[in-house]
C-alpha positions as CSV (number, residue, x, y, z in Angstrom):
1,M,8.2,-7.4,11.5
2,V,9.4,-4.8,9.1
3,K,10.6,-1.4,10.3
4,M,11.3,1.8,8.4
5,Q,11.8,5.5,8.8
6,L,9.2,7.7,7.1
7,K,10.2,10.9,5.4
8,A,7.3,12.7,7.2
9,S,9.1,12.1,10.5
10,A,7.2,8.9,11.1
11,V,8.3,5.5,12.3
12,L,6.3,2.6,10.9
13,T,6.3,-0.9,12.2
14,L,4.4,-3.4,10.0
15,L,3.2,-6.6,11.5
16,G,2.2,-9.8,9.8
17,L,4.3,-9.3,6.7
18,L,6.9,-11.9,7.4
19,V,5.6,-15.3,8.3
20,P,8.1,-18.1,9.1
21,T,7.9,-21.2,6.9
22,A,7.0,-24.3,8.9
23,C,8.2,-26.8,6.3
24,V,10.4,-26.9,3.2
25,A,8.5,-26.0,0.1
26,A,9.3,-25.6,-3.6
27,S,11.5,-22.6,-4.3
28,Y,9.4,-21.5,-7.2
29,L,5.9,-22.1,-8.7
30,Q,6.2,-25.3,-10.7
31,E,3.3,-24.5,-13.1
32,S,1.8,-21.2,-14.2
33,P,-1.8,-20.7,-12.8
34,D,-4.6,-20.5,-15.4
35,F,-5.3,-16.9,-14.7
36,L,-1.8,-15.7,-15.8
37,K,-1.3,-15.1,-19.5
38,P,2.2,-14.0,-20.5
39,C,2.5,-10.6,-22.1
40,R,5.1,-9.3,-24.5
41,L,7.2,-6.4,-23.3
42,Q,7.7,-5.1,-26.8
43,Q,4.0,-4.9,-27.5
44,Q,3.0,-3.0,-24.4
45,Q,2.9,0.5,-25.9
46,K,1.0,-0.6,-29.0
47,Q,-1.7,-2.4,-26.9
48,N,-2.1,0.4,-24.3
49,N,-0.6,-2.0,-21.8
50,V,-3.9,-3.9,-21.4
51,C,-2.1,-7.2,-21.0
52,L,0.1,-6.1,-18.2
53,S,-2.7,-4.3,-16.4
54,E,-4.9,-7.5,-16.6
55,T,-2.0,-9.6,-15.3
56,I,-1.4,-7.5,-12.2
57,Q,-5.1,-7.2,-11.6
58,Q,-5.4,-11.0,-11.7
59,I,-2.5,-11.3,-9.1
60,F,-4.3,-8.9,-6.8
61,Q,-7.7,-10.7,-7.2
62,N,-6.7,-14.4,-7.3
63,W,-4.0,-14.1,-4.6
64,R,-5.8,-11.6,-2.3
65,N,-5.9,-14.3,0.5
66,G,-2.3,-15.5,-0.1
67,V,-0.3,-17.4,-2.6
68,P,-0.6,-21.2,-2.6
69,G,2.7,-22.8,-1.7
70,L,4.2,-19.5,-0.5
71,S,3.4,-19.1,3.2
72,S,5.3,-15.9,3.6
73,V,2.6,-14.0,1.6
74,G,-0.6,-13.6,3.6
75,A,-3.9,-12.0,3.0
76,L,-4.1,-8.4,1.7
77,D,-7.1,-7.6,3.8
78,P,-6.8,-6.8,6.5
79,F,-3.2,-5.6,6.8
80,R,-2.0,-4.4,10.1
81,V,0.4,-1.7,11.3
82,G,1.6,-2.1,14.9
83,R,2.8,1.4,15.5
84,L,3.0,4.7,13.5
85,R,4.3,8.1,14.6
86,I,3.7,11.2,12.6
87,A,5.1,14.7,13.0
88,Q,3.6,17.0,10.4
89,R,3.6,20.8,10.1
90,V,1.8,22.7,7.3
91,P,1.3,26.3,8.4
92,P,-1.1,27.8,9.4
93,N,-3.6,25.0,9.7
94,L,-1.6,22.1,10.9
95,D,1.1,21.4,13.5
96,V,0.6,18.1,15.1
97,R,2.2,14.9,16.5
98,V,0.2,11.7,16.2
99,E,0.9,8.2,17.4
100,L,-1.2,5.4,16.0
101,R,-1.2,1.8,17.4
102,N,-2.8,-1.4,16.3
103,M,-3.9,0.0,13.0
104,T,-6.1,-2.2,10.8
105,T,-6.7,-1.3,7.1
106,H,-9.2,-2.9,4.8
107,G,-9.7,-2.3,1.0
108,M,-6.4,-3.1,-0.7
109,S,-7.6,-6.4,-2.1
110,N,-10.2,-4.5,-4.2
111,A,-7.5,-2.5,-6.0
112,K,-8.2,-2.0,-9.7
113,I,-5.4,-1.5,-12.2
114,L,-6.5,1.3,-14.5
115,N,-3.4,1.5,-16.7
116,S,0.2,0.4,-16.9
117,T,3.4,1.2,-18.7
118,T,6.7,-0.5,-19.3
119,L,10.2,0.8,-19.9
120,Q,13.2,-1.4,-20.8
121,Q,16.6,0.0,-19.8
122,T,20.1,-1.5,-19.9
123,G,20.1,-4.2,-17.3
124,S,16.7,-3.3,-15.7
125,Y,13.0,-2.8,-16.4
126,S,10.5,-0.3,-15.0
127,L,6.8,-1.1,-14.7
128,G,4.3,1.6,-13.8
129,F,0.7,1.2,-12.7
130,H,-2.2,3.5,-12.1
131,V,-4.1,1.9,-9.2
132,Q,-7.5,2.7,-7.9
133,M,-8.9,1.6,-4.5
134,P,-12.7,2.3,-4.3
135,H,-12.8,2.3,-0.5
136,V,-10.2,2.1,2.2
137,N,-11.1,1.8,5.9
138,I,-8.6,2.5,8.7
139,S,-9.2,1.9,12.4
140,S,-6.6,2.5,15.1
141,S,-5.9,3.7,18.7
142,Y,-4.4,7.2,18.6
143,K,-2.6,9.8,20.7
144,L,-2.6,13.4,19.3
145,K,-1.0,16.6,20.4
146,G,-0.9,19.9,18.6
147,H,-3.3,22.0,16.6
148,V,-5.5,21.2,13.7
149,L,-7.3,24.1,12.1
150,L,-8.5,26.2,15.1
151,L,-8.4,23.4,17.7
152,N,-5.6,22.8,20.2
153,L,-5.7,19.1,21.0
154,N,-4.0,16.8,23.5
155,S,-6.0,13.6,23.6
156,A,-6.1,9.8,23.1
157,G,-8.8,7.5,22.0
158,K,-10.0,5.6,18.9
159,L,-9.8,6.7,15.3
160,N,-11.8,5.5,12.3
161,A,-11.2,6.8,8.8
162,E,-12.8,6.1,5.5
163,L,-11.2,7.0,2.2
164,D,-13.1,7.0,-1.0
165,N,-11.7,6.5,-4.5
166,L,-8.0,6.5,-3.6
167,E,-5.7,6.6,-6.7
168,L,-2.0,5.8,-6.7
169,Y,0.7,5.8,-9.2
170,V,3.1,2.9,-8.4
171,A,6.5,2.3,-10.1
172,F,8.4,-0.9,-9.9
173,R,12.1,-1.2,-10.8
174,L,13.2,-4.7,-11.6
175,R,16.2,-6.7,-12.9
176,I,16.5,-10.2,-14.2
177,V,18.2,-12.8,-12.0
178,E,18.8,-16.5,-12.8
179,R,18.2,-19.4,-10.5
180,E,17.8,-23.1,-11.1
181,N,18.1,-22.5,-14.8
182,L,15.2,-20.1,-14.8
183,K,14.9,-16.3,-15.0
184,F,13.1,-14.4,-12.3
185,L,12.2,-10.7,-11.8
186,Q,13.9,-9.2,-8.8
187,L,12.2,-6.1,-7.4
188,T,14.9,-3.5,-6.5
189,A,12.7,-0.5,-5.8
190,V,9.1,0.6,-5.3
191,K,7.8,4.2,-5.4
192,T,4.2,5.2,-4.7
193,N,2.6,8.5,-5.3
194,V,-0.9,9.3,-3.9
195,A,-2.5,11.1,-6.9
196,H,-6.1,11.6,-5.9
197,I,-8.7,11.0,-3.2
198,A,-12.3,11.9,-3.5
199,K,-13.3,12.1,0.1
200,I,-12.0,11.4,3.6
201,R,-14.3,10.9,6.6
202,V,-12.9,10.6,10.1
203,H,-14.2,10.0,13.6
204,F,-12.0,10.5,16.7
205,T,-13.3,9.5,20.1
206,N,-12.3,11.2,23.4
207,L,-11.0,14.4,21.8
208,F,-12.0,16.5,24.8
209,G,-11.9,14.2,27.8
210,G,-15.3,12.7,27.0
211,N,-17.2,15.9,26.2
212,K,-19.4,14.5,23.5
213,Q,-20.7,17.8,22.3
214,L,-17.2,19.2,21.7
215,E,-16.1,15.9,20.2
216,R,-19.0,15.9,17.7
217,S,-18.3,19.5,16.7
218,A,-14.6,18.8,16.2
219,N,-15.3,15.8,14.0
220,E,-17.7,17.8,12.0
221,L,-15.0,20.5,11.5
222,F,-12.4,17.8,10.5
223,N,-14.8,16.3,7.9
224,E,-15.8,19.7,6.5
225,N,-12.0,20.4,6.0
226,W,-10.8,16.9,5.2
227,R,-8.2,18.1,2.8
228,V,-6.2,19.5,5.7
229,L,-6.2,16.0,7.3
230,F,-5.0,14.7,3.9
231,D,-1.8,16.7,4.4
232,V,-1.1,14.4,7.3
233,L,-2.2,11.1,5.7
234,R,-0.6,11.6,2.2
235,P,3.1,10.8,3.2
236,V,2.0,8.1,5.6
237,L,-0.1,6.4,2.9
238,T,2.7,6.7,0.4
239,E,5.4,5.1,2.5
240,T,3.0,2.5,3.9
241,F,2.0,1.3,0.4
242,D,5.7,1.3,-0.6
243,V,6.5,-1.2,2.1
244,I,3.4,-3.3,1.6
245,L,4.0,-3.6,-2.2
246,Q,7.7,-4.1,-1.9
247,D,7.3,-6.9,0.6
248,R,4.5,-8.7,-1.3
249,F,5.7,-8.4,-4.9
250,D,9.3,-9.1,-4.0
251,K,8.2,-12.5,-2.7
252,I,5.8,-13.1,-5.5
253,F,8.3,-12.3,-8.2
254,S,10.9,-14.5,-6.5
255,Y,8.5,-17.4,-6.5
256,L,7.0,-16.8,-10.0
257,P,9.3,-17.6,-13.0
258,A,9.5,-14.5,-15.3
259,K,8.3,-16.6,-18.3
260,Y,4.9,-16.8,-16.6
261,L,4.6,-13.0,-16.9
262,F,6.5,-12.2,-20.1
263,E,7.1,-14.3,-23.2
264,E,10.6,-12.8,-23.7
265,F,11.9,-14.9,-20.8
266,V,10.8,-18.3,-22.0
């Protein structure tokens, strides 16, 4: 279980990220997989970072269900959030407190790397990625209190949300560490920025104590004004992806010798 404090007054508990190892395994990947082709850091700008984009894309696709030999990294889809609390105020349309439980999210394994950048600094490296997720689905139990648009709400039920064409900018900061006569990338920081979303569709049940007509009207209002709801979701998505990517790639980079990724570290 991983716990963190969200900037948007949210408390997030992520489940299923840390899986105990049942047996002693190799501390690093002994042979580079066929789908990884080492890039050259010094050539990234000249080649429009195609090599690095393809490398990260291959890691997403080929290890979407986990990493062979590394039991602490599970499947990307679905990933689960045990509990999430949000307090968000954006006058005049939004002043709300929401609690989500048993959240399940699908779609991250279909991420596409549109572009990438590299920056070498003294003692560290920065890698940047423009990531697109064609479709993300979120389902959860919810409790909601406050006002959204013209509606005063105090309800609990089920939430389903669909997000189309979600685009993120993700930055990794790394440094080189040596272990067992090999060099590894150590992930020291992750920062995610939600740059674009084409559409959000939501459906809340039991918004007005089971009054289906009012519930239907409220959901229609939400979907007609989905950008207001995005004000709630943006900081939550940002911090959630920070934790997911930090946890996953920290373990992958600790398992994957740096020479499998960049020729400079052979």
